C-alpha positions in Angstrom: 12.7 4.7 -38.6 13.0 8.6 -39.6 10.5 11.2 -39.9 10.0 14.9 -40.9 7.0 16.9 -39.0 5.3 19.1 -40.9 2.9 21.9 -39.4 2.7 23.9 -36.3 4.9 21.5 -34.2 7.2 24.0 -32.3 5.4 23.6 -29.0 5.8 19.9 -29.3 9.3 19.5 -30.3 10.4 19.3 -26.8 8.3 16.1 -25.8 8.7 14.7 -29.4 12.5 14.6 -29.0 12.0 13.0 -25.4 9.9 10.3 -27.2 12.1 9.9 -30.1 14.7 9.0 -27.5 12.2 6.4 -25.9 11.3 4.8 -29.2 14.4 5.1 -31.4 13.4 7.0 -34.2 15.0 10.2 -35.6 13.7 13.7 -36.7 15.5 14.5 -40.0 15.0 16.1 -43.3 14.6 13.3 -45.5 12.2 11.4 -43.3 9.0 10.3 -43.6 6.6 13.5 -43.6 4.4 13.4 -40.9 1.7 16.0 -41.2 0.7 17.4 -37.9 -2.9 19.2 -37.5 -5.4 20.0 -34.8 -9.1 18.9 -34.8 -11.9 19.7 -32.2 -12.6 15.7 -31.7 -10.1 13.4 -30.7 -6.9 11.2 -32.2 -6.4 10.5 -36.1 -3.5 8.9 -37.1 -2.3 7.3 -40.4 0.3 6.1 -43.0 -0.3 5.6 -46.8 1.8 6.0 -50.1 4.9 6.9 -47.7 3.3 10.0 -46.1 1.8 10.0 -42.5 -0.3 12.3 -40.4 -1.6 12.9 -36.8 -4.4 15.0 -35.8 -5.2 15.6 -32.6 -7.7 17.9 -30.2 -5.3 18.1 -27.0 -1.6 17.9 -26.6 -1.5 14.6 -24.7 -3.5 13.2 -27.5 -0.9 14.1 -29.9 1.8 12.0 -27.9 -0.4 9.1 -28.0 -1.4 9.5 -31.7 2.9 9.6 -32.2 2.9 6.3 -30.3 0.2 4.9 -32.1 1.9 6.1 -35.5 5.1 4.4 -34.7 3.8 1.2 -33.2 1.4 0.4 -36.3 4.1 1.6 -38.8 6.4 -1.0 -37.6 4.1 -3.6 -39.0 4.9 -2.2 -42.4 1.2 -1.9 -43.6 -0.8 1.0 -44.6 -3.4 2.1 -41.6 -5.9 4.7 -40.4 -6.9 5.0 -36.5 -9.3 7.1 -35.2 -9.9 7.4 -31.4 -12.2 9.7 -29.3 -11.5 10.1 -25.4 -14.0 8.8 -23.2 -12.7 10.5 -19.8 -11.8 14.4 -19.5 -9.1 13.5 -17.3 -7.4 9.9 -16.7 -4.2 9.1 -14.8 -2.3 7.8 -11.6 -2.1 8.8 -8.4 1.4 8.3 -7.1 1.7 7.5 -2.9 4.7 9.8 -2.1 4.1 9.5 1.7 4.7 6.0 2.6 8.5 6.2 2.2 9.0 5.5 -1.3 9.6 9.2 -2.7 10.1 8.8 -6.7 13.4 10.6 -7.6 12.7 13.7 -10.0 14.2 11.5 -12.8 11.9 8.3 -11.8 8.9 10.6 -12.2 10.3 11.6 -15.5 10.8 8.3 -16.7 7.1 7.3 -15.6 5.8 10.3 -17.3 7.5 9.1 -20.4 5.7 6.0 -20.3 2.3 7.9 -19.5 2.8 10.2 -22.5 2.9 7.0 -24.7 -0.3 6.0 -23.1 -2.4 9.1 -23.5 -2.7 9.6 -19.8 -3.3 13.2 -19.2 -3.1 13.9 -15.5 -1.1 12.8 -12.6 -1.7 13.1 -8.5 1.1 13.5 -6.3 -0.3 12.1 -3.0 2.2 14.2 -0.4 1.0 13.9 3.3 4.3 15.7 4.4 6.4 15.3 1.7 6.6 18.6 0.5 8.6 21.6 1.8 6.5 24.6 4.0 8.5 27.5 4.8 8.7 27.8 8.6 7.8 24.5 9.2 11.1 22.3 9.7 9.5 19.3 11.0 7.2 18.8 8.1 8.8 16.0 6.1 12.0 16.1 8.0 14.3 13.4 7.3 11.5 11.8 4.7 12.5 12.7 1.3 10.3 15.7 1.0 10.1 17.4 -2.5 11.4 20.9 -2.6 9.5 23.6 -4.3 12.2 23.5 -7.3 11.5 19.7 -7.6 8.0 19.9 -7.8 8.2 22.9 -10.5 10.6 20.5 -12.4 8.0 17.6 -12.4 5.1 20.0 -13.3 7.6 21.7 -16.2 8.3 18.1 -17.5 4.9 16.8 -17.5 3.6 20.1 -18.9 5.6 19.2 -22.4 3.2 16.2 -22.9 0.0 18.1 -21.9 -0.1 16.0 -18.8 -1.6 18.2 -16.0 0.0 17.3 -12.6 -1.4 18.6 -9.1 -1.0 18.2 -5.4 -3.1 15.8 -3.3 -2.4 16.8 0.3 -3.8 16.2 3.5 -5.6 19.2 5.6 -7.3 17.0 8.4 -6.1 13.8 9.5 -3.4 11.0 8.0 -0.6 13.5 9.4 0.8 10.9 11.6 4.3 11.4 10.2 4.1 15.2 10.8 2.3 15.4 14.3 4.7 12.6 16.0 7.5 15.4 16.6 7.0 17.1 19.9 8.0 20.7 18.9 4.7 20.5 16.6 2.3 18.9 19.1 0.2 22.7 19.3 -1.1 21.4 16.0 -2.0 18.0 17.2 -5.6 16.6 18.1 -5.1 12.8 17.9 -2.4 10.7 16.7 -2.9 11.6 12.8 -5.6 14.5 13.1 -5.3 18.3 13.3 -6.2 20.1 16.3 -9.1 22.1 14.4 -10.6 25.4 15.4 -7.4 26.9 16.3 -6.0 29.9 14.9 -2.2 28.4 14.5 -4.0 25.4 12.8 -5.8 27.8 10.3 -2.6 29.4 9.6 -0.8 26.1 9.3 -3.9 24.9 6.5 -3.0 28.3 4.8 0.6 27.6 4.4 0.1 23.9 3.7 -2.3 24.8 0.5 0.4 27.8 -0.6 3.4 25.7 -0.6 1.7 22.4 -2.3 -0.1 24.6 -4.8 2.6 27.1 -6.1 4.8 25.0 -8.3 2.2 23.7 -10.3 0.6 25.2 -13.4 -2.7 23.3 -12.7 -5.3 25.1 -10.4 -6.5 21.8 -8.8 -5.8 20.6 -5.5 -6.8 17.6 -3.8 -7.3 18.6 0.3 -8.0 14.7 1.2 -9.8 14.9 4.5 -10.4 11.2 4.4 -10.5 8.4 7.0 -10.9 11.1 10.1 -12.7 8.8 12.3 -10.7 10.1 15.4 -11.6 13.3 14.7 -12.6 15.8 17.5 -11.8 12.9 20.4 -8.3 13.8 21.6 -7.5 17.4 22.9 -10.4 19.0 20.7 -12.7 17.0 23.1 -10.9 18.1 26.3 -11.1 21.9 25.0 -14.6 21.9 23.5 -16.7 18.9 24.8 -18.7 16.9 22.4 -19.5 18.0 19.2 -20.8 16.0 16.3 -18.0 15.1 14.0 -20.2 16.0 10.9 -20.5 19.6 12.6 -16.3 19.6 12.9 -15.9 18.3 9.7 -18.1 20.6 7.7 -16.8 23.8 10.0 -13.0 22.6 9.3 -14.3 22.0 5.7 -15.3 25.6 5.3 -12.0 26.6 6.7 -10.1 24.9 4.2 -12.3 26.2 1.1 -11.6 29.5 2.1 -8.1 29.2 1.4 -8.5 27.6 -1.5 -11.0 29.9 -3.1 -9.1 32.7 -1.9 -5.9 31.2 -4.3 -8.5 30.6 -7.2 -7.9 26.7 -6.8 -10.3 24.2 -7.5 -10.6 21.7 -4.8 -11.2 17.9 -4.5 -11.6 15.7 -1.7 -12.2 12.1 -0.6 -16.1 11.5 -0.1 -15.7 8.6 2.7 -16.3 10.6 5.8 -19.5 12.1 4.5 -21.0 8.6 3.7 -19.4 7.0 6.6 -21.3 9.7 9.0 -24.7 8.9 7.0 -24.4 5.4 7.6 -26.1 3.5 10.3 -23.1 2.7 12.5 -21.6 6.1 11.6 -18.3 4.2 10.1 -19.1 1.9 7.0 -18.5 3.6 3.7 -19.9 1.0 1.5 -23.1 0.4 3.5 -26.0 -0.5 1.1 -28.8 1.3 3.3 -26.8 4.5 3.6 -28.8 7.5 2.4 -27.8 11.0 2.6 -30.0 12.9 5.1 -31.3 16.5 3.8 -29.2 18.3 6.2 -26.0 16.7 5.0 -26.9 17.7 1.5 -27.9 21.2 2.4 -24.6 21.8 4.0 -22.0 20.3 2.1 -20.3 22.8 -0.2 -21.0 22.3 -3.8 -17.8 23.7 -5.2 -15.5 20.8 -3.9 -15.2 17.7 -6.2 -16.1 14.5 -4.2 -13.8 11.5 -5.1 -15.5 8.1 -4.8 -12.8 5.6 -3.9 -13.4 2.1 -4.6 -10.7 -0.7 -5.1 -12.4 -4.1 -4.4 -15.9 -4.5 -6.0 -16.3 -6.7 -9.2 -20.0 -6.4 -9.8 -21.2 -3.3 -11.9 -24.3 -3.3 -9.3 -22.0 -2.3 -6.7 -20.7 0.7 -8.2 -24.1 1.7 -9.7 -25.4 1.7 -6.3 -22.7 3.6 -4.7 -22.6 6.1 -7.5 -26.3 6.7 -6.7 -25.7 7.3 -3.0 -23.3 9.9 -3.7 -25.5 11.8 -6.1 -27.3 13.7 -3.4 -24.0 15.3 -2.1 -24.6 17.6 -5.2 -20.8 18.0 -6.0 -19.0 16.9 -9.0 -18.2 13.3 -8.9 -14.7 11.9 -9.6 -13.9 8.1 -9.3 -10.5 6.7 -7.8 -9.7 3.2 -8.6 -6.5 1.1 -7.9 -3.7 -0.7 -9.1 -3.2 -3.1 -6.1 0.5 -2.7 -5.1 -0.5 -2.1 -1.4 1.0 -3.9 1.2 2.7 -6.5 -0.9 5.9 -7.3 -3.1 3.7 -7.8 -5.9 0.7 -6.6 -7.9 -2.6 -8.2 -7.3 -3.6 -7.8 -11.0 -6.3 -10.6 -10.5 -8.2 -8.3 -8.5 -6.8 -4.9 -10.0 -7.9 -5.7 -13.7 -11.3 -7.0 -13.1 -12.2 -4.3 -10.8 -10.7 -1.6 -12.8 -12.6 -2.8 -16.0 -15.9 -3.2 -14.2 -15.6 0.2 -12.5 -14.5 2.1 -15.9 -17.3 0.7 -17.8 -19.6 1.8 -15.2 -18.0 5.5 -15.1 -18.8 5.6 -18.7 -22.3 4.6 -18.6 -22.9 7.2 -15.5 -21.1 9.9 -17.1 -18.1 10.3 -14.8 -15.5 12.3 -16.9 -12.5 12.2 -14.3 -10.9 8.9 -13.0 -7.9 7.9 -11.4 -5.7 4.8 -10.8 -4.5 4.9 -6.9 -1.3 3.0 -6.2 -0.8 3.0 -2.3 2.3 1.9 -0.6 0.9 1.0 2.7 3.3 -0.2 5.4 6.7 0.9 4.1 5.9 0.3 0.3 8.0 -3.0 -0.6 6.4 -2.5 -4.1 7.7 -1.4 -7.3 5.1 1.2 -9.0 6.6 0.6 -12.5 5.4 -2.7 -11.9 1.9 -1.6 -12.1 2.2 0.0 -15.6 -0.3 -2.9 -16.7 -2.7 -1.6 -14.8 -2.2 2.1 -16.1 -2.3 0.9 -19.5 -5.6 -0.7 -18.7 -6.8 2.9 -17.8 -5.3 4.3 -20.5 -7.2 1.9 -23.3 -10.4 2.2 -21.4 -10.1 6.1 -22.0 -9.9 5.8 -25.7 -12.6 3.0 -26.4 -16.2 2.9 -26.0 -16.5 -0.4 -24.7 -13.9 -2.5 -22.7 -10.4 -3.1 -24.2 -9.5 -6.6 -25.4 -6.8 -8.5 -23.6 -4.8 -8.6 -27.0 -5.1 -5.0 -27.5 -4.0 -4.2 -24.0 -1.1 -6.6 -24.0 0.3 -5.1 -27.6 -0.1 -1.7 -26.3 1.7 -2.1 -22.8 4.5 -3.8 -24.7 4.8 -0.8 -27.0 4.7 1.9 -24.6 6.6 0.0 -21.5 8.9 -2.5 -23.6 7.9 -5.3 -21.4 5.2 -8.1 -22.3 2.0 -8.5 -20.6 2.7 -11.9 -19.3 5.9 -10.8 -17.5 3.9 -8.2 -15.5 1.1 -11.0 -14.6 3.7 -13.0 -13.0 3.7 -10.1 -10.4 0.2 -11.4 -9.3 1.7 -15.0 -8.6 3.6 -13.5 -5.4 0.4 -13.6 -3.4 -2.1 -15.2 -5.8 -1.0 -18.6 -4.1 -2.7 -21.8 -3.0 -5.6 -20.8 -0.7 -6.3 -17.6 -2.4 -9.7 -17.1 -3.9 -9.7 -16.8 -7.6 -7.8 -13.7 -8.8 -7.1 -13.0 -5.0 -10.5 -10.8 -5.0 -10.4 -11.1 -1.4 -6.5 -9.9 -0.8 -3.9 -11.9 0.5 -0.3 -10.9 1.0 1.4 -14.1 1.9 4.5 -12.8 -0.1 4.8 -10.2 2.5 3.9 -12.1 5.8 5.5 -15.4 5.1 8.8 -13.7 4.4 8.7 -11.6 7.8 6.9 -14.0 9.9 9.4 -15.8 12.4 10.3 -19.7 11.8 10.1 -20.4 15.5 6.9 -18.6 16.4 5.1 -19.5 13.1 2.1 -16.7 13.4 1.0 -17.8 10.0 1.6 -21.4 10.1 -2.0 -22.6 10.8 -3.1 -20.3 8.3 -1.1 -22.0 5.6 -0.8 -25.4 7.0 -1.9 -27.8 4.0 -1.1 -25.3 1.4 2.0 -26.4 -0.8 3.5 -22.8 -0.6 7.0 -23.8 -1.0 6.3 -25.5 -4.2 4.6 -22.6 -5.4 7.2 -20.5 -5.1 9.8 -22.9 -6.6 7.3 -23.2 -9.7 7.0 -19.3 -9.7 10.9 -18.8 -9.7 11.4 -21.2 -12.7 8.8 -19.0 -14.7 10.3 -15.7 -13.9 13.7 -17.1 -15.1 12.0 -18.4 -18.3 10.1 -14.8 -18.6 13.6 -13.1 -18.2 15.0 -15.1 -20.8 12.6 -14.4 -23.4 11.5 -10.9 -22.3 14.6 -9.2 -21.1 13.4 -6.0 -20.8 11.5 -7.5 -17.8 14.3 -8.8 -15.6 14.9 -5.6 -13.9 11.3 -5.6 -12.6 11.4 -9.3 -12.1 14.8 -9.6 -10.0 13.3 -8.9 -6.7 10.3 -11.2 -7.2 12.6 -13.8 -8.4 14.9 -13.5 -5.4 11.9 -13.3 -3.0 10.7 -16.6 -4.7 14.1 -18.2 -4.1 13.4 -17.4 -0.2 9.9 -18.3 -0.1 10.4 -21.9 -1.6 12.8 -22.7 1.4 11.0 -20.7 4.3 7.4 -20.7 3.7 6.7 -24.1 5.5 9.7 -24.6 7.2 7.9 -23.5 10.5 5.4 -25.9 10.0 8.3 -28.4 9.4 10.1 -27.5 12.8 6.9 -27.8 14.9 6.2 -31.4 13.4 9.8 -32.5 14.0 9.8 -31.1 17.4 6.6 -32.6 18.3 7.6 -36.2 16.9 11.2 -35.7 18.8 12.9 -35.9 15.3 16.3 -34.2 16.9 17.7 -34.9 13.1 15.5 -32.7 11.1 15.7 -29.8 13.8 19.8 -30.3 13.5 19.8 -30.2 9.7 17.6 -27.3 9.9 19.9 -25.2 12.2 23.2 -26.1 10.2 21.8 -26.3 6.8 18.4 -25.0 6.0 18.4 -21.9 8.2 21.9 -20.6 6.9 20.7 -21.3 3.2 17.7 -19.1 3.8 19.7 -16.3 5.2 22.1 -16.5 2.4 19.1 -16.0 0.2 17.5 -13.2 2.3 21.0 -11.3 1.8 20.5 -11.6 -2.1 17.0 -10.5 -2.1 18.1 -7.6 0.1 21.0 -6.9 -2.3 18.4 -6.8 -5.1 15.8 -4.8 -3.3 18.4 -2.1 -2.2 19.5 -1.6 -6.0 16.0 -1.3 -7.0 15.1 1.0 -4.5 17.9 3.2 -5.1 17.2 3.4 -9.0 13.7 4.5 -8.2 13.2 6.2 -4.9 14.9 8.8 -2.6 17.2 6.9 -0.1 14.8 8.2 3.1 12.6 5.2 3.9 15.0 2.4 2.8 16.3 2.5 6.4 13.0 0.9 7.1 13.3 -1.9 4.8 16.9 -2.6 6.0 16.0 -2.9 9.5 13.3 -5.4 8.5 16.0 -7.4 6.9 18.1 -7.0 9.5 15.7 -8.4 11.7 14.6 -11.3 9.6 18.3 -12.2 9.5 19.1 -11.9 12.9 15.7 -14.0 13.9 17.0 -16.7 11.6 20.3 -16.6 13.2 18.8 -16.9 16.7 16.6 -19.8 15.7 19.5 -21.9 14.4 21.1 -21.3 17.6 18.1 -22.3 19.6 17.7 -25.5 17.6 21.2 -26.2 18.0 21.2 -25.7 22.0 18.4 -28.1 22.1 19.6 -31.0 19.8 22.9 -30.7 21.4 21.3 -30.7 25.0 22.2 -27.2 26.2 18.5 -26.5 26.9 15.6 -29.1 27.8 13.1 -27.7 25.3 11.9 -25.0 23.1 9.1 -23.1 24.2 8.4 -21.6 21.3 7.8 -25.0 19.5 5.7 -26.0 22.3 3.1 -23.5 21.9 0.0 -24.4 20.0 -0.5 -22.8 16.6 -3.8 -20.9 15.9 -5.4 -19.2 12.7 -3.9 -15.8 12.5 -7.2 -14.1 11.9 -10.9 -14.6 10.5 -9.9 -14.1 7.1 -8.6 -17.5 6.2 -9.1 -20.3 3.3 -11.6 -22.0 5.9 -14.3 -19.4 5.4 -13.1 -18.2 1.6 -11.7 -15.3 2.7 -8.1 -16.2 1.2 -4.7 -17.1 2.1 -4.4 -14.5 4.6 -3.9 -10.8 5.2 -1.9 -8.7 7.3 -1.3 -4.9 7.2 1.5 -4.3 9.3 5.1 -5.5 9.4 5.3 -5.5 13.4 2.3 -7.7 13.4 3.8 -10.0 10.9 7.1 -10.3 12.7 6.1 -10.7 16.1 3.0 -11.1 18.8 4.7 -9.0 21.1 5.2 -5.3 21.9 7.5 -3.6 19.1 6.1 -0.1 20.7 4.1 1.2 23.4 2.1 4.7 23.1 1.1 5.9 26.4 -1.2 8.4 24.9 -2.0 8.0 21.1 -3.7 11.2 21.3 
């Protein structure tokens, strides 16, 4: 495919050149003429009688229009497309604070796909992964971005009309910085800053300066969410009891004073205000919450409130919670999610349904700014590129008055990413297993806890007993192999899930079998597990680790991989110890295996017996052992 662009395209040429490489077209003098113009409404693109055109209102719309042009010209039939954007700003939030810091090249690759989708903003969530002059412990050994790297990302995004801006923390969620003893003077509690102190005020100023300077955008997200421990550590010792609302509003004014002085436009998460207004002081989604008049009066109106909601699937829930935000009086922004949290996969069952409902309500309620968060909780085993189907859904919603049809979404994601929608959907089956609620709407993450749980301790065995987990993962392995054969572009994304399925088809129910064999005195089964099955699982784990390591270093900076290396190493060591324990018993060196004599209990109240899924665990160290990984004498 060859094009000759006509019109004022000089500012667009750098981006066009990048997209030409992505889509495989050439820019030549004898190419199909493409008339490029500007309008005041949106995207228009078409092709007929050997001529093509793209008309757009904003730069990012040109690149979506260019993608639509190529996509439909490949079909060989004349066409006309007209789209009107439903949101002023729409795009992802990348979690760059939970070990997995995208390399600049990976970030650029993501931006290429975002450009084709027509997304026009990206939020970089950086708790401590940006550099601050004079604070060497801030992001130390954590893969923090230099100012130059952030500027490079911003420059690259700007070619496509994508607004990049920082999302930082100016109150809580700073555990990874505050853990260092040399900066303890900033610390109130484990993760919260000691507010009201001059040194803290100076730090806030340097944070905002360092985070905002590399970006063209005047927007900044100042965080301030989930600060339940606020004022309960050193602050309490020094000042006595002060209400959390008073501390919160006082500190917010300190932060906003810096923001205003730099001409920045602030956003913040809304949850703390709704929690403080709830009956128990901690419930974000409390249906009975009412914002009191004093709160309405004292909350600044020049900070946008970001209502985050990742779980609801009914329109009435979103409508009610949006109504509860209205009395705050600030510009309301919505943040949904593509569920890559705390898993090797993507919970597309929940993500697609929740996002579809939420975005329809946002259109109805006049919310003009929406984000798709992609959190990397507990070390980030997941792959943000596997979440592109979810981002495509946001994009198609942004250019559709209603809800985009699945066929449209599937065609668009295949064009924009080169991977079939059905291949992306395989990622959900790592966790949408027997025992899960339909669409995994009550989040379960067995792909993670079944990998890391100890085969002798069997913490989750009662949770999954009676569920055909081995068979599920064996079937998933086959389906992934078939997908890779028909959709080779998906092979890199699916390699880790395929290797994980090989492990889990052998390991998921092994603890249950060992306990049953031990109770029955079946020495033969125990011996076979020791000499054959456990070594086979260990071999599969090594292959998984190798694939995961290659994928990590292809996407992320190296810092943080050591955490997953240690997890894999611990898993392999425990498989080795389990084999030794079984052999010691079956060969008569020990009289009993105490681990297998213990009763198996339900891990938690979230289980299939009360319609709460196959199980969920947020922390690796709780999956691996019920014993002490670390002991904090003074959490504050």
